[in-house]
C-alpha positions in Angstrom: 0.0 0.0 0.0 2.9 2.4 0.7 4.5 2.1 -2.7 1.5 3.2 -4.8 1.0 6.2 -2.6 4.6 7.1 -2.9 4.4 6.7 -6.7 1.2 8.8 -6.8 2.9 11.5 -4.8 6.0 11.5 -7.0 3.9 11.5 -10.2 1.9 14.5 -8.9 5.1 16.3 -8.0 6.6 15.8 -11.4 3.4 17.0 -13.1 3.4 20.2 -11.0 7.0 20.8 -11.8 6.4 20.3 -15.5 3.4 22.5 -15.5 5.6 25.3 -14.2 8.0 24.9 -17.2 7.1 27.1 -20.2 8.5 26.5 -23.6 7.5 29.9 -24.8 7.7 33.4 -23.4 4.4 34.3 -24.9 2.0 35.7 -22.3 -1.1 33.7 -21.5 -4.5 34.7 -23.0 -6.5 36.5 -20.4 -9.6 34.7 -19.2 -11.6 37.8 -18.2 -12.5 40.8 -20.2 -11.0 44.1 -19.2 -13.2 47.0 -18.4 -12.8 50.6 -19.3 -11.2 52.6 -16.5 -11.1 56.3 -15.8 -7.3 56.1 -16.3 -7.8 54.6 -19.8 -10.3 57.3 -20.7 -7.9 60.0 -19.5 -5.1 58.5 -21.6 -7.2 58.6 -24.7 -8.4 62.2 -24.1 -4.9 63.4 -23.5 -3.5 61.9 -26.8 -4.8 63.0 -30.2 -3.4 59.8 -31.8 -5.5 57.7 -29.4 -8.6 59.9 -30.0 -8.2 59.4 -33.8 -7.6 55.6 -33.2 -10.8 55.4 -31.1 -12.8 57.3 -33.8 -11.5 55.0 -36.6 -12.2 51.9 -34.5 -15.8 53.1 -33.6 -16.5 54.0 -37.2 -15.0 51.1 -39.0 -14.5 48.2 -36.6 -16.8 48.3 -33.6 -20.0 47.2 -35.3 -18.4 43.8 -35.8 -15.7 43.5 -33.2 -17.6 45.3 -30.4 -17.2 48.8 -28.9 -15.2 47.4 -26.1 -13.2 45.1 -28.4 -15.2 42.1 -27.1 -15.8 40.5 -30.5 -18.9 39.1 -32.1 -22.2 39.3 -30.2 -22.6 36.2 -28.1 -26.2 35.8 -29.3 -24.9 35.3 -32.9 -22.1 32.9 -32.1 -24.1 29.6 -32.1 -25.4 30.3 -35.6 -21.9 31.1 -36.9 -20.5 27.9 -35.3 -23.3 25.7 -36.6 -22.4 26.9 -40.1 -18.8 25.8 -39.4 -17.5 29.3 -39.7 -15.1 31.3 -37.5 -16.5 34.0 -35.2 -15.5 37.6 -35.4 -12.6 37.8 -33.0 -12.3 40.1 -30.1 -9.5 42.7 -30.1 -9.3 43.0 -26.3 -7.0 41.0 -24.1 -9.1 37.8 -24.5 -8.5 37.7 -28.2 -5.5 37.1 -30.3 -4.9 40.4 -32.1 -2.0 41.2 -29.7 -0.2 38.0 -30.9 0.2 39.5 -34.4 2.8 42.0 -35.6 1.5 45.4 -36.5 2.5 44.8 -40.1 0.1 41.9 -40.4 -2.7 43.8 -38.7 -2.2 46.6 -41.2 -2.4 44.2 -44.1 -5.6 42.7 -42.8 -7.1 46.2 -42.4 -6.1 47.2 -45.9 -7.0 44.0 -47.7 -9.8 42.6 -45.5 -10.5 38.9 -45.0 -12.7 37.3 -47.5 -14.9 34.5 -46.5 -16.1 32.3 -49.4 -19.6 32.1 -47.9 -19.7 35.8 -47.4 -20.7 35.3 -43.8 -19.0 37.9 -41.6 -16.4 38.8 -44.2 -14.1 41.7 -43.3 -14.1 44.3 -46.1 -10.9 45.9 -47.2 -10.3 49.5 -46.0 -7.6 50.4 -48.5 -8.3 53.9 -49.7 -10.7 54.4 -46.7 -8.1 54.6 -43.9 -4.5 55.8 -44.1 -1.5 53.9 -42.7 -1.2 56.6 -40.0 -4.8 55.9 -39.0 -4.1 52.2 -38.9 -1.1 52.9 -36.5 -3.4 55.0 -34.4 -6.1 52.3 -34.5 -3.5 49.7 -33.3 -2.3 52.0 -30.5 -6.0 52.4 -29.4 -6.7 48.7 -29.5 -3.5 48.0 -27.5 -5.0 49.8 -24.5 -7.2 46.8 -24.1 -4.2 44.5 -23.8 -2.2 43.7 -20.7 1.3 45.1 -20.3 2.8 41.7 -21.1 0.6 41.4 -24.2 1.7 44.9 -25.4 5.4 44.0 -24.8 4.9 40.7 -26.8 3.2 42.5 -29.6 6.0 45.1 -29.8 8.5 42.2 -29.8 6.9 40.4 -32.7 6.4 43.7 -34.6 10.1 44.4 -34.2 11.0 40.9 -35.3 8.8 41.1 -38.4 10.5 44.4 -39.3 13.9 42.7 -39.0 12.7 39.8 -41.2 11.2 42.2 -43.8 14.4 44.2 -43.9 16.5 41.0 -44.3 14.2 39.7 -47.0 14.4 43.0 -48.9 18.2 43.0 -48.7 18.6 39.4 -49.6 15.7 39.1 -52.0 16.7 41.8 -54.4 
């Protein structure tokens, strides 16, 4: 009887230790939705770039992605999933936007995402918004992310810029 308990204890200890080991420095996805705070509102009001980013977001993005970045309305998700389609992603800390470099976010905004069934396609905004407005939009959305998520997004954006520069030099 003693040996199985000892083995169970050792197995549990190893599992706990392994669970603490991470193979990536990527921050975890946040399980709760952040809420607007007076500090966030003050930051936006004090920075014209963030005001413009908020205006662009509210005008071009919020009707699908939610005014608080929460993504597709929960009441419409079952229908979308029954059709076997992807839901409209949130841009807040619970989503995955922060995992992508700014260069990719810009391409998505400019070119859109076409869905072959035309169910929740994202239209292209090329000629509608400028690159500067996209930068302001990303800066605004990043206020929904955690400090770790913003740092990660800055890191992948920098790495993408390095790879783009390397490809341009070696590719031509």
